[in-house]
TIMI-2910 file (N, C-alpha, C, CB; in pm, 1 decimal, decimal comma, always signed):
<rs>
+----------+----------+----------+----------+----------+----------+----------+----------+----------+----------+----------+----------+------+
!      n_x !      n_y !      n_z !     ca_x !     ca_y !     ca_z !      c_x !      c_y !      c_z !     cb_x !     cb_y !     cb_z ! resn !
+----------+----------+----------+----------+----------+----------+----------+----------+----------+----------+----------+----------+------+
!    +96,3 !   -103,8 !     -0,4 !    -10,4 !     -9,0 !     -4,5 !    +99,6 !   +134,5 !    -14,2 !   -128,5 !    -24,2 !   +148,3 !  Met !
!    +60,5 !   +210,6 !   -109,4 !   +163,4 !   +323,3 !    -97,0 !    +92,3 !   +461,0 !    -11,4 !   +214,1 !   +369,4 !   -265,5 !  Ala !
!   +183,7 !   +521,1 !    +74,5 !   +149,9 !   +634,6 !   +109,4 !   +100,6 !   +729,9 !    +62,8 !   +207,7 !   +666,7 !   +140,7 !  Lys !
!    +24,5 !   +825,3 !    +97,2 !    -54,7 !   +923,9 !     -1,7 !    -17,9 !  +1043,0 !    +82,8 !   -236,8 !   +897,7 !    -27,5 !  Lys !
!     +1,2 !  +1171,7 !    +40,1 !    +11,9 !  +1277,8 !   +109,3 !   +199,6 !  +1340,6 !   +109,5 !    -58,2 !  +1228,3 !   +260,8 !  Gly !
!   +211,7 !  +1441,2 !   +162,7 !   +356,3 !  +1518,4 !   +145,2 !   +454,7 !  +1490,3 !   +245,2 !   +343,2 !  +1671,6 !   +149,1 !  Pro !
!   +402,4 !  +1346,4 !   +314,3 !   +519,1 !  +1307,0 !   +419,1 !   +627,8 !  +1220,7 !   +334,0 !   +454,3 !  +1207,1 !   +558,2 !  Arg !
!   +760,4 !  +1238,3 !   +386,0 !   +885,8 !  +1181,4 !   +314,1 !   +978,5 !  +1145,5 !   +425,9 !   +959,1 !  +1288,9 !   +208,4 !  Gln !
!  +1086,5 !  +1046,9 !   +374,9 !  +1175,7 !   +961,6 !   +474,5 !  +1276,6 !  +1053,7 !   +485,1 !  +1230,6 !   +810,3 !   +427,3 !  Leu !
!  +1347,4 !  +1097,0 !   +577,8 !  +1478,4 !  +1143,2 !   +569,7 !  +1575,7 !  +1075,5 !   +652,2 !  +1481,2 !  +1273,7 !   +598,3 !  Ala !
!  +1682,8 !  +1081,0 !   +658,7 !  +1792,4 !   +996,3 !   +725,9 !  +1875,7 !  +1119,7 !   +792,5 !  +1890,7 !   +891,3 !   +608,1 !  Gly !
!  +1877,0 !  +1068,7 !   +939,3 !  +1943,5 !  +1150,1 !  +1013,5 !  +2093,8 !  +1087,1 !  +1062,6 !  +1849,3 !  +1184,5 !  +1124,9 !  Leu !
!  +2164,1 !  +1212,0 !  +1066,7 !  +2342,6 !  +1170,7 !  +1087,0 !  +2380,6 !  +1232,2 !  +1183,1 !  +2453,8 !  +1209,4 !   +973,5 !  Arg !
!  +2461,8 !  +1178,7 !  +1299,2 !  +2510,1 !  +1226,7 !  +1406,2 !  +2619,5 !  +1354,2 !  +1371,4 !  +2567,6 !  +1106,9 !  +1480,5 !  Cys !
!  +2595,0 !  +1474,1 !  +1424,5 !  +2677,2 !  +1590,5 !  +1380,0 !  +2824,0 !  +1597,7 !  +1423,4 !  +2613,2 !  +1711,6 !  +1427,4 !  Ser !
!  +2855,3 !  +1473,2 !  +1538,3 !  +2979,4 !  +1494,1 !  +1604,8 !  +3074,4 !  +1351,3 !  +1556,5 !  +2949,1 !  +1511,4 !  +1783,6 !  Glu !
!  +3009,5 !  +1224,5 !  +1528,7 !  +3090,9 !  +1121,9 !  +1489,6 !  +3057,2 !  +1091,9 !  +1342,5 !  +3074,2 !  +1002,3 !  +1581,3 !  Cys !
!  +2958,2 !  +1143,0 !  +1264,4 !  +2915,3 !  +1129,4 !  +1129,9 !  +2852,1 !   +995,6 !  +1111,4 !  +3028,6 !  +1149,0 !  +1035,0 !  Lys !
!  +2806,1 !   +931,6 !  +1232,0 !  +2731,8 !   +802,9 !  +1215,2 !  +2585,7 !   +804,0 !  +1161,4 !  +2728,2 !   +738,1 !  +1344,8 !  Asn !
!  +2516,5 !   +754,4 !  +1069,8 !  +2389,1 !   +737,8 !  +1038,3 !  +2306,5 !   +640,6 !  +1119,3 !  +2387,0 !   +705,4 !   +912,4 !  Phe !
!  +2214,7 !   +699,2 !  +1209,9 !  +2159,7 !   +641,7 !  +1305,6 !  +2027,0 !   +627,0 !  +1313,9 !  +2194,9 !   +688,4 !  +1395,2 !  Asn !
!  +1932,2 !   +699,7 !  +1242,4 !  +1780,5 !   +726,7 !  +1240,8 !  +1731,0 !   +747,1 !  +1136,6 !  +1737,2 !   +822,6 !  +1306,5 !  Tyr !
!  +1644,7 !   +702,9 !  +1079,3 !  +1502,6 !   +740,8 !  +1008,1 !  +1381,4 !   +775,3 !  +1054,4 !  +1462,9 !   +655,1 !   +944,4 !  Ile !
!  +1351,8 !   +922,5 !   +983,1 !  +1266,7 !   +983,7 !  +1033,1 !  +1159,0 !  +1022,2 !   +904,3 !  +1333,7 !  +1093,0 !  +1111,8 !  Ser !
!  +1048,1 !  +1055,4 !   +955,7 !   +947,5 !  +1104,3 !   +836,0 !   +932,5 !  +1262,5 !   +883,1 !   +774,8 !  +1008,4 !   +831,2 !  Glu !
!   +929,4 !  +1326,7 !   +753,7 !   +885,9 !  +1470,3 !   +782,0 !   +813,5 !  +1549,4 !   +693,1 !   +987,7 !  +1543,6 !   +805,5 !  Arg !
!   +729,7 !  +1644,3 !   +713,6 !   +618,7 !  +1695,2 !   +653,5 !   +683,5 !  +1782,3 !   +557,8 !   +518,5 !  +1761,7 !   +746,7 !  Asn !
!   +717,0 !  +1773,1 !   +383,8 !   +783,0 !  +1858,1 !   +315,8 !   +703,5 !  +1972,3 !   +283,7 !   +834,0 !  +1800,8 !   +211,2 !  Arg !
!   +596,1 !  +1980,5 !   +309,3 !   +514,1 !  +2111,4 !   +286,6 !   +530,4 !  +2215,2 !   +391,6 !   +364,8 !  +2081,5 !   +278,8 !  Thr !
!   +577,8 !  +2167,5 !   +523,4 !   +552,4 !  +2261,0 !   +609,9 !   +698,1 !  +2298,7 !   +631,2 !   +466,6 !  +2217,2 !   +732,5 !  Asn !
!   +802,1 !  +2222,9 !   +610,2 !   +937,4 !  +2229,4 !   +674,7 !  +1022,7 !  +2238,3 !   +555,9 !   +975,9 !  +2102,6 !   +771,8 !  Thr !
!  +1051,6 !  +2320,4 !   +458,3 !  +1113,1 !  +2342,0 !   +345,4 !  +1289,7 !  +2296,2 !   +364,7 !  +1080,3 !  +2502,1 !   +309,4 !  Pro !
!  +1319,5 !  +2360,0 !   +528,7 !  +1452,2 !  +2342,7 !   +521,8 !  +1475,3 !  +2200,7 !   +572,9 !  +1525,8 !  +2450,0 !   +597,7 !  Asp !
!  +1614,1 !  +2148,2 !   +587,6 !  +1657,0 !  +2025,3 !   +642,7 !  +1589,0 !  +2038,5 !   +811,8 !  +1843,5 !  +2012,4 !   +628,0 !  Lys !
!  +1582,8 !  +1899,0 !   +856,6 !  +1544,1 !  +1920,6 !   +980,2 !  +1692,4 !  +1872,0 !  +1062,4 !  +1396,7 !  +1833,8 !  +1013,6 !  Ile !
!  +1678,7 !  +1913,1 !  +1197,5 !  +1780,5 !  +1881,4 !  +1269,0 !  +1716,9 !  +1883,4 !  +1465,3 !  +1909,8 !  +2005,3 !  +1213,9 !  Glu !
!  +1764,3 !  +1729,9 !  +1464,4 !  +1694,1 !  +1678,2 !  +1628,9 !  +1772,2 !  +1639,1 !  +1707,0 !  +1598,0 !  +1563,1 !  +1640,5 !  Leu !
!  +1779,9 !  +1680,8 !  +1828,4 !  +1852,8 !  +1604,9 !  +1905,7 !  +1812,6 !  +1456,3 !  +1948,9 !  +1868,1 !  +1678,7 !  +2007,2 !  Lys !
!  +1900,4 !  +1376,3 !  +1933,7 !  +1883,0 !  +1219,0 !  +1956,4 !  +1993,2 !  +1150,3 !  +2028,5 !  +1870,6 !  +1144,8 !  +1822,2 !  Lys !
!  +1983,1 !  +1057,5 !  +2088,7 !  +2063,1 !   +958,8 !  +2141,5 !  +2163,3 !   +910,1 !  +2037,4 !  +1979,6 !   +849,8 !  +2193,0 !  Tyr !
!  +2309,4 !   +913,9 !  +2041,2 !  +2390,9 !   +857,3 !  +1943,7 !  +2461,8 !   +720,0 !  +2025,1 !  +2503,6 !   +978,3 !  +1886,2 !  Cys !
!  +2426,4 !   +580,8 !  +1956,0 !  +2490,4 !   +508,5 !  +2074,3 !  +2644,7 !   +488,7 !  +2054,9 !  +2421,4 !   +364,4 !  +2094,3 !  Pro !
!  +2681,6 !   +551,9 !  +1954,6 !  +2838,2 !   +537,8 !  +1945,2 !  +2906,7 !   +665,5 !  +2018,4 !  +2889,0 !   +531,4 !  +1778,1 !  Arg !
!  +2853,6 !   +758,0 !  +2035,4 !  +2894,0 !   +872,6 !  +2125,7 !  +2861,3 !   +847,1 !  +2269,5 !  +2825,1 !  +1002,6 !  +2083,3 !  Cys !
!  +2755,0 !   +782,6 !  +2246,4 !  +2696,1 !   +768,4 !  +2396,0 !  +2644,9 !   +902,1 !  +2505,2 !  +2816,0 !   +695,0 !  +2472,1 !  Arg !
!  +2572,3 !   +979,8 !  +2393,6 !  +2532,8 !  +1087,8 !  +2463,1 !  +2402,5 !  +1148,5 !  +2380,7 !  +2657,3 !  +1188,1 !  +2479,0 !  Lys !
!  +2349,8 !  +1241,2 !  +2406,2 !  +2270,5 !  +1338,8 !  +2324,3 !  +2333,2 !  +1426,3 !  +2222,9 !  +2207,4 !  +1423,6 !  +2408,6 !  His !
!  +2321,4 !  +1407,0 !  +2133,2 !  +2376,7 !  +1481,0 !  +2008,5 !  +2287,7 !  +1542,8 !  +1904,2 !  +2456,3 !  +1391,4 !  +1935,8 !  Thr !
!  +2324,5 !  +1652,8 !  +1816,5 !  +2237,4 !  +1698,3 !  +1724,0 !  +2256,9 !  +1634,5 !  +1609,8 !  +2242,0 !  +1827,1 !  +1706,0 !  Thr !
!  +2121,6 !  +1573,8 !  +1551,7 !  +2120,6 !  +1499,1 !  +1424,7 !  +2049,7 !  +1584,7 !  +1327,1 !  +2052,4 !  +1358,4 !  +1436,8 !  His !
!  +2117,8 !  +1593,3 !  +1181,6 !  +2087,6 !  +1660,9 !  +1081,1 !  +2018,5 !  +1557,3 !   +986,1 !  +2205,8 !  +1731,6 !  +1030,0 !  Lys !
!  +1927,9 !  +1617,6 !   +923,4 !  +1903,9 !  +1503,9 !   +794,2 !  +2021,5 !  +1505,9 !   +651,4 !  +1730,5 !  +1546,9 !   +720,4 !  Glu !
!  +2025,2 !  +1397,6 !   +600,3 !  +2143,1 !  +1395,9 !   +513,0 !  +2109,8 !  +1384,3 !   +361,6 !  +2232,4 !  +1280,3 !   +553,5 !  Val !
!  +1997,2 !  +1305,8 !   +344,4 !  +1939,4 !  +1299,5 !   +205,8 !  +1804,0 !  +1247,4 !   +192,4 !  +2021,4 !  +1219,1 !   +121,7 !  Ser !
!  +1759,0 !  +1239,3 !    +94,9 !  +1612,6 !  +1162,4 !   +103,8 !  +1603,7 !  +1059,1 !    +40,8 !  +1500,6 !  +1228,8 !    +58,9 !  Lys !
!  +1528,9 !   +945,5 !   +137,9 !  +1544,9 !   +801,2 !   +116,9 !  +1405,3 !   +798,2 !    +40,0 !  +1565,0 !   +696,6 !   +264,1 !  Leu !
!  +1461,9 !   +681,4 !    -40,3 !  +1346,7 !   +599,0 !   -138,5 !  +1295,5 !   +494,4 !    -77,7 !  +1398,0 !   +538,6 !   -272,7 !  Lys !
+----------+----------+----------+----------+----------+----------+----------+----------+----------+----------+----------+----------+------+
</rs>
């Protein structure tokens, strides 16, 4: 079943160790900029800023 609407997947990468950790959904109509979230990085073992790196298919 295909998803309908403006939601799309976004990969999140740690800003400190550059490890790809999370996949999140975002609404492309309300957030034209790349998203930044504070998430736990298991490699750094602390909460760091994770930034969107690319659009996943």
